C-alpha positions, 0 to 999 in steps of 0.5 A, a space after each residue: 465485481 462491483 458490488 453494492 455499498 453496505 449500509 453506512 456506519 457512523 461512529 461517534 463519541 470523540 471530540 477533536 481539533 482537525 488540521 485544515 485543508 491549507 495546513 495539509 496542501 504541501 504534503 510529499 509521498 509520505 509511506 509511513 510503513 517502516 521496518 527497522 535494520 535488524 528486523 529486516 534481517 530477521 525476516 529475511 532469515 525466517 522466509 529463505 527457512 520458510 520459502 514456498 518454491 514455485 511448483 514447476 518450471 511451467 508456473 513461472 508464469 502463472 496467475 491467480 486473483 485475490 479479493 479487494 475490500 474498501 472501506 472507506 473512512 469519512 468524516 461527513 458526506 462530502 467528499 473535502 471528508 472523504 466520501 469518496 465517490 464509487 466512481 474514483 474506486 473503479 478507476 483505482 481498480 482500473 489502475 490497480 490492474 493495469 499496474 500490477 498485469 506483469 506480476 500474476 495477479 489480478 484484483 477482484 473488487 468484491 464490495 465497499 463499506 461506507 463509515 462516517 467517524 470524524 474521529 478515525 478519519 482524522 487521527 488513524 494511523 500506524 500503531 494507534 487506538 483507532 487503527 486497531 478498532 477500525 480493523 478488527 471490526 471491519 477487516 474482511 477475508 483471510 490472509 489473501 484478502 486485501 483491504 483497503 481503507 482511506 482516512 484522512 491522516 489529518 494527526 497523530 502518527 499518520 498527520 501528513 502520509 500519503 498511506 501505509 501497509 503489513 506485510 506478509 509476515 505480520 499477517 500471523 501474529 497480527 491477523 485483525 490488523 492486516 491491510 493497507 490504509 491510503 489518503 483518500 484524495 489519492 485515488 483517482 481524480 483525487 485532489 492530492 496532485 501530483 499524487 492524484 494517480 491511485 499509485 498509492 494504493 499501487 505502492 502500499 499494495 506493494 508493501 502488503 506484496 512483500 516489497 521494501 522501497 528501492 532506497 532501502 539500506 540505502 548503497 549498502 548492504 542487501 538493500 530491497 533483497 531483489 537484485 534487479 533493483 539498483 541500489 539508491 540512497 535515499 527516496 527520490 521525489 518528483 521525477 528526476 530522471 538520470 539520479 544516481 545517488 550510488 557510486 559505481 551502480 546503475 542510476 536510480 530505480 525512479 521509475 519503480 513503484 516502491 520509491 518515491 516519485 509523482 504519480 505520472 512517474 511511476 511505471 512498473 516493478 522488475 521482474 526480480 520483484 515480481 518473483 519474490 512478492 510472489 514467494 512472499 504471497 505463496 509464502 505467508 499467504 497461502 496464495 497459490 499461481 495456476 
């Protein structure tokens, strides 16, 4: 469901120097969702203790619908300034639902808000004052509501990123900061080729539902805590089919949504990832799969 956008909100009060578009034209897939090994160990221990099991065998193919709110943060009312057209949001939701079709999740676009703020557009990033102010004032819904914020990532801790996200286990301690932040030009039809087919949201929402990067931990240890994603020493870029960076294992999962490859190279999640994300949503976001 796509409702009419809210009235435009204009936020001002800071002066800053913006990075030119030319300076940012060589981005690679760079995800700002970082979690240290010791944090993963603690999170996984809590997860095993708190994990909400599947209610019954008959529910293993169950599904759910989760609401999505878009918040378009723009420097001005131009596409180059982050003013994402409604058609691109619709196209993004189509890609989003296609990519999650085998996970049991359907995404329902509830509303779009538009906020003009050159400083938030340029400077918002992980662990910034701008992030705290924006999310505290504009985030909507409950633990199971996905809030998507689009920005420019032109400076500060977010410079050069394509996106970042919170994890489900973050919600209880920091509910106001929950959500996904992505580069506005990664939506379908945007200018950030080869990352302009909508897979940045798919990837970052993967973190929001509880998945790590496929290359998490490299070739040793528990990796991404999913058994059927082969170990991978480092992120893959482009589409290096046949890449094998960990001796004695399978080929790297370069087509997985949680790697760093080009949008056209990404094709899916594994059954193990689906099992994990459903368990994470049940445990930390109170999601019921029927």
